[in-house]
C-alpha positions as CSV (number, residue, x, y, z in Angstrom):
1,M,-0.1,0.2,0.2
2,R,1.3,3.2,-0.9
3,V,2.5,5.9,1.6
4,A,0.4,8.7,0.2
5,A,-2.7,6.7,0.4
6,L,-2.5,5.7,4.4
7,L,-1.5,9.1,5.3
8,S,-4.7,10.5,4.9
9,L,-5.9,8.4,7.6
10,F,-4.1,10.1,10.2
11,V,-3.7,13.6,11.9
12,L,-0.4,14.8,11.4
13,L,1.8,15.4,14.3
14,A,3.0,19.2,15.4
15,G,6.9,19.8,14.1
16,C,9.1,19.2,16.8
17,S,10.7,21.8,19.4
18,G,14.2,22.6,19.7
19,K,16.0,21.9,23.3
20,A,17.5,25.0,24.9
21,G,20.5,26.7,23.5
22,R,19.4,26.4,19.6
23,T,16.2,28.0,18.2
24,S,12.9,25.5,17.0
25,V,13.7,22.9,13.7
26,G,10.6,24.2,12.4
27,E,11.8,27.9,12.1
28,E,13.2,29.8,9.3
29,P,16.8,30.3,9.8
30,A,18.5,33.9,10.3
31,R,20.8,35.0,8.2
32,T,24.6,34.8,9.1
33,G,25.4,38.1,9.9
34,G,21.9,39.8,9.3
35,G,18.1,38.9,8.8
36,G,16.8,37.3,5.6
37,D,17.3,34.2,3.6
38,P,20.8,32.7,4.5
39,A,21.0,30.9,0.5
40,R,19.5,33.9,-1.2
41,N,23.0,35.2,-2.5
42,M,24.2,31.4,-2.8
43,S,24.5,30.1,-6.8
44,V,23.3,26.7,-7.5
45,R,27.2,25.4,-7.3
46,E,27.4,26.7,-4.1
47,M,24.3,25.4,-2.8
48,V,24.9,22.1,-4.1
49,G,27.9,22.0,-2.4
50,Q,26.3,22.4,0.9
51,M,24.3,19.1,0.5
52,F,27.4,17.1,0.3
53,V,29.3,15.4,3.0
54,V,32.5,13.8,1.8
55,S,35.8,11.9,3.3
56,P,39.1,12.9,3.5
57,G,41.9,10.1,2.3
58,G,44.6,10.7,5.3
59,T,45.5,12.3,8.2
60,E,46.3,15.8,6.7
61,P,44.0,18.0,4.1
62,D,44.9,16.5,0.9
63,Y,44.7,18.0,-2.4
64,Y,41.5,16.5,-3.3
65,I,39.6,17.6,0.1
66,R,41.3,21.0,-0.6
67,K,39.6,21.4,-3.9
68,M,36.2,20.0,-2.7
69,I,36.2,22.4,-0.5
70,R,37.7,25.4,-2.3
71,E,35.9,24.5,-5.7
72,R,32.4,23.0,-4.6
73,N,31.7,24.2,-1.4
74,V,31.1,21.1,0.2
75,G,28.9,21.4,3.3
76,G,30.4,18.8,5.7
77,V,33.6,16.2,6.1
78,L,33.4,12.2,7.3
79,L,36.1,11.0,9.3
80,F,36.9,7.4,9.8
81,G,39.6,5.6,11.7
82,Y,42.1,6.2,9.3
83,N,42.0,10.0,9.6
84,M,42.1,9.8,13.2
85,R,45.7,9.1,15.2
86,S,45.4,11.2,18.1
87,L,43.6,14.1,19.8
88,P,46.3,16.9,18.5
89,Q,46.5,15.5,15.3
90,V,42.5,15.5,14.8
91,R,42.4,19.4,16.1
92,R,45.0,20.1,13.4
93,L,43.1,18.8,10.9
94,T,39.9,19.7,11.8
95,G,40.9,23.4,12.0
96,E,42.6,23.6,8.9
97,L,39.4,22.3,7.4
98,Q,37.7,25.1,8.9
99,R,39.9,27.6,7.9
100,L,39.9,26.6,4.5
101,S,35.9,26.5,3.9
102,M,35.9,29.9,6.0
103,A,38.4,31.3,3.8
104,T,36.3,30.2,0.6
105,E,33.2,32.0,-0.2
106,P,30.3,32.0,1.0
107,A,32.0,31.1,4.3
108,V,30.2,28.2,5.7
109,P,31.1,26.4,8.2
110,L,32.0,22.4,7.8
111,L,29.7,19.5,9.3
112,V,32.9,17.8,11.2
113,A,31.3,14.1,11.3
114,V,32.2,10.7,13.0
115,D,30.4,7.4,13.6
116,Q,31.0,7.2,17.3
117,E,28.2,5.1,18.9
118,G,29.8,3.2,21.5
119,G,30.5,-0.4,21.6
120,E,32.2,-1.4,18.4
121,V,31.6,1.4,16.7
122,Q,34.4,4.2,17.9
123,S,37.2,4.9,16.1
124,A,38.1,8.2,17.6
125,P,41.1,7.4,20.0
126,W,41.0,9.9,22.5
127,V,37.5,9.3,23.3
128,S,36.3,7.7,26.5
129,P,35.3,4.1,25.8
130,Q,31.4,3.5,26.1
131,P,29.4,0.9,26.6
132,A,27.3,-0.6,23.3
133,A,23.8,0.3,23.0
134,A,22.6,-3.1,23.6
135,E,24.2,-3.1,27.3
136,I,23.0,0.3,28.0
137,G,19.3,-0.9,26.8
138,A,19.6,-3.9,29.1
139,S,19.8,-1.9,32.0
140,G,16.8,-0.1,31.3
141,D,17.6,3.4,32.4
142,P,17.5,6.3,29.7
143,E,20.1,8.1,32.1
144,A,22.7,6.1,31.1
145,A,22.4,6.8,27.5
146,R,22.0,10.4,27.7
147,R,24.9,10.1,29.9
148,A,27.3,8.4,27.5
149,A,26.0,10.6,24.5
150,E,27.1,13.6,26.5
151,R,30.3,12.4,27.2
152,I,31.5,11.2,23.6
153,G,29.7,14.5,22.1
154,R,31.9,16.5,24.4
155,E,35.3,14.8,23.9
156,L,34.5,14.9,20.3
157,R,34.2,18.4,20.3
158,E,37.6,18.8,22.1
159,A,39.1,17.5,18.7
160,G,36.8,20.3,16.6
161,I,34.2,17.5,15.9
162,N,31.0,18.6,15.4
163,T,28.9,16.2,14.3
164,D,27.8,12.2,15.2
165,L,26.0,10.2,13.2
166,A,24.3,8.8,16.5
167,P,22.1,7.2,18.0
168,V,21.3,4.4,16.4
169,V,17.5,4.3,17.1
170,D,16.7,0.7,14.9
171,T,14.9,-1.7,16.9
172,G,15.9,-5.2,16.9
173,F,19.6,-6.9,16.6
174,G,19.3,-7.6,12.6
175,A,22.1,-7.8,10.0
176,A,24.7,-4.9,10.7
177,I,22.9,-3.7,13.6
178,G,23.5,-6.0,16.4
179,S,24.6,-4.7,19.7
180,R,24.4,-1.1,18.2
181,S,20.5,-1.2,18.9
182,Y,19.0,-0.5,22.5
183,G,16.8,-3.5,22.2
184,E,13.8,-5.5,20.6
185,D,11.0,-3.4,22.4
186,P,10.6,-0.2,20.2
187,R,9.4,1.8,23.6
188,L,12.6,0.6,25.2
189,V,14.5,2.0,22.1
190,A,12.2,5.0,22.1
191,R,13.1,6.0,25.7
192,M,17.1,5.1,25.2
193,G,17.2,7.0,21.9
194,A,15.0,10.2,23.0
195,A,17.7,10.2,26.1
196,A,20.9,10.0,23.9
197,V,19.7,13.0,21.8
198,E,19.0,15.2,24.7
199,G,23.0,13.9,25.8
200,F,24.3,15.3,22.3
201,E,22.2,18.4,22.7
202,A,23.6,19.1,26.3
203,A,27.3,18.8,24.4
204,G,26.5,21.3,22.2
205,V,27.1,18.6,19.4
206,I,24.9,17.4,15.8
207,S,23.2,14.1,16.1
208,A,21.4,12.2,13.7
209,A,18.8,9.3,14.5
210,K,19.6,6.6,12.3
211,H,18.9,4.4,10.1
212,F,15.1,5.4,8.9
213,P,12.7,3.4,8.7
214,N,14.8,0.9,11.2
215,H,17.6,-1.3,9.7
216,G,17.0,-3.8,12.8
217,P,14.6,-6.3,11.1
218,A,16.9,-7.1,7.9
219,T,18.8,-9.8,7.2
220,S,21.5,-8.4,5.6
221,D,23.8,-5.3,5.3
222,S,23.4,-2.8,3.4
223,H,26.8,-2.4,3.1
224,S,27.0,-5.3,0.7
225,S,23.3,-5.7,-0.6
226,L,20.0,-3.8,-0.3
227,P,17.6,-5.3,2.7
228,I,14.1,-6.1,1.9
229,V,11.8,-5.9,5.3
230,D,8.9,-7.3,4.2
231,H,6.4,-5.1,7.4
232,D,2.9,-4.3,6.5
233,M,2.2,-0.6,7.2
234,D,0.7,-1.5,11.1
235,T,3.8,-3.0,11.7
236,V,5.8,0.1,10.4
237,L,3.8,2.4,12.3
238,S,3.8,0.5,15.7
239,H,7.2,-1.3,15.7
240,D,9.6,0.6,13.2
241,L,8.8,4.0,13.7
242,P,8.1,4.8,17.5
243,P,12.2,5.3,18.3
244,F,12.1,7.9,15.1
245,E,9.4,10.1,16.4
246,A,10.6,10.0,19.8
247,A,13.9,11.4,18.5
248,V,11.9,13.9,16.4
249,R,10.4,14.8,19.8
250,A,13.3,15.1,21.4
251,G,14.7,17.2,19.1
252,V,17.3,15.9,16.7
253,P,18.3,17.7,14.4
254,M,19.3,15.1,11.4
255,V,17.8,11.9,10.6
256,M,19.5,9.3,8.6
257,V,17.5,7.7,6.0
258,G,18.9,3.9,5.1
259,H,19.2,2.1,2.1
260,L,16.2,-0.1,3.3
261,L,13.6,-1.2,0.7
262,Y,10.0,-1.4,2.8
263,P,7.4,-2.3,0.1
264,A,4.8,-0.9,2.4
265,I,6.4,2.1,1.7
266,D,7.4,2.2,-1.5
267,P,8.0,-1.3,-3.5
268,E,10.8,-0.1,-5.7
269,N,13.0,2.6,-3.9
270,P,15.4,2.6,-0.6
271,A,14.3,4.6,1.9
272,S,17.4,7.1,0.9
273,L,16.1,7.6,-2.4
274,S,12.5,7.1,-1.7
275,P,10.2,10.3,-2.1
276,E,7.6,8.3,-0.1
277,A,9.7,7.0,2.3
278,I,10.8,11.0,3.3
279,R,7.7,12.2,3.0
280,L,6.3,9.7,5.7
281,L,9.4,11.1,7.9
282,R,8.3,15.0,7.2
283,D,4.8,14.2,7.2
284,R,3.8,11.2,9.8
285,L,6.5,12.1,12.4
286,G,6.8,16.4,11.5
287,F,10.3,16.3,11.0
288,R,11.5,19.4,9.7
289,G,15.1,19.1,10.1
290,V,17.9,17.6,7.9
291,V,17.5,14.7,6.2
292,I,20.9,12.6,5.3
293,T,21.6,9.7,3.7
294,D,23.6,6.9,4.5
295,D,26.9,6.6,2.5
296,L,25.9,6.5,-1.0
297,A,29.2,4.5,-1.4
298,M,27.1,1.3,-0.1
299,A,25.6,-1.4,-2.5
300,G,22.5,-1.0,-0.9
301,A,21.9,2.3,-2.7
302,R,24.0,2.0,-6.1
303,R,22.3,-1.5,-6.8
304,G,25.3,-1.4,-9.5
305,E,24.3,2.3,-10.1
306,S,27.2,5.1,-10.4
307,V,27.5,7.3,-7.4
308,A,26.5,9.8,-9.5
309,R,23.5,8.8,-10.8
310,T,22.3,7.8,-7.2
311,A,23.2,11.1,-5.6
312,V,20.8,12.4,-8.1
313,R,17.9,10.1,-7.2
314,A,18.4,10.9,-3.7
315,V,18.3,14.9,-4.1
316,S,15.2,14.4,-6.1
317,A,13.6,12.1,-3.4
318,G,13.9,14.9,-1.1
319,A,17.4,14.5,0.8
320,D,18.7,17.5,2.4
321,M,22.7,16.0,2.8
322,L,24.5,13.1,0.8
323,I,27.2,11.2,2.6
324,V,29.8,10.0,-0.2
325,S,33.2,8.4,1.0
326,S,33.9,7.3,-2.2
327,P,37.3,7.9,-4.0
328,P,37.7,11.7,-5.0
329,Q,36.8,11.6,-8.7
330,Q,33.3,9.8,-7.8
331,Q,32.7,12.5,-5.1
332,A,33.5,15.5,-7.6
333,E,31.5,13.3,-10.3
334,A,28.7,13.1,-7.8
335,Y,28.6,16.8,-7.3
336,D,28.8,17.8,-11.0
337,A,26.1,15.4,-11.7
338,V,23.2,17.4,-9.5
339,V,25.0,20.7,-10.5
340,R,23.8,19.4,-14.2
341,A,20.4,18.0,-12.9
342,V,19.5,21.5,-11.4
343,Q,20.3,23.3,-14.0
344,S,18.6,21.6,-16.7
345,G,15.8,21.3,-14.7
346,R,15.8,17.8,-13.7
347,I,15.8,19.1,-10.0
348,L,14.2,22.5,-9.1
349,E,16.3,25.1,-7.5
350,Q,13.8,25.9,-5.0
351,R,14.0,22.3,-4.2
352,V,17.7,22.4,-3.4
353,R,17.5,25.9,-1.8
354,E,14.7,24.6,0.9
355,S,17.2,21.8,1.6
356,V,20.3,24.4,2.1
357,R,18.1,26.6,3.9
358,R,17.7,23.7,6.5
359,I,21.5,22.9,6.6
360,L,22.3,26.6,7.3
361,K,19.9,27.1,10.0
362,M,20.9,23.6,11.6
363,K,24.9,24.9,11.7
364,E,23.5,28.3,13.2
365,D,21.4,26.7,15.9
366,Y,24.6,24.8,16.8
367,N,26.6,27.8,16.6
368,L,29.1,26.3,13.9
369,Y,29.7,30.0,12.6
370,A,31.0,31.3,16.2
371,R,33.2,28.4,17.1
372,H,35.1,29.7,13.4
């Protein structure tokens, strides 16, 4: 059953409220340094760049990442374990990247992101190890989830990292998730996930609830294939979505859409490339923040297609930001493909502008301009 037909049966939820220290995620962003539309004077190329989160190749800024910042105005970088040796080294790396971005018109600070979840997914060597989500969930104490997230966030900020692609709010221990999930009860996962969002918020770090609509039941890994979750819509609404709804109500600034095929939502496209899935997130859950894709280099997204074509499909579906950790040439090709799609009219410029407004508002809300 298509989501559009089903949505008419429900009263839409109100947009979520922001947390202390930042404005509501439903409000229009303030122009950096003055009133008005912060994306008004940005070119198509500059706006498209803000939608990309790319990965550098080493522990220092290389030629390719410098070029992506200078010539394509990328909105963020994603650091992996091989980029991070120590706190001083990462602090230098993030500082150099931010200075380069702020010295390049239109002078927008970068999202600097990592996957630091605790348990088996923690690659920042200076951050205190934290228990896996499954262990925290088994305690039944949301305060433990909040404390772990806040500590992770504060220690990441010491190195200039302002974004953590966490928490995992998937329900279940399926393929690629395992101990990364808080548990198999969506009510428990909802409480824990919301508390983690509050912890990251207290630390002043941007968080991302993932992997919408729920990777927990999957029996295959979206890194290597496209998982199919054959839940009916009643199960989607009662089992898969409540933790994401709780995260939205807690004020999560980003939601990551996963490379998961839910036939009840969209029988043809994974959620990351599905207008129906993103509409479900926006309309049913009232999410007004930034929708970010899981890494488009993953097989579950591409399904044999080029990263460039996949990027165009993701933007067409309604994604605001795209993670692309592919080799540098493929990162550049993906950016160029989206620019061409906008210039040709395949993607409306207004559609891109709406995404960039949300991105810039989030950066303003989390004081990224003030930090740089």
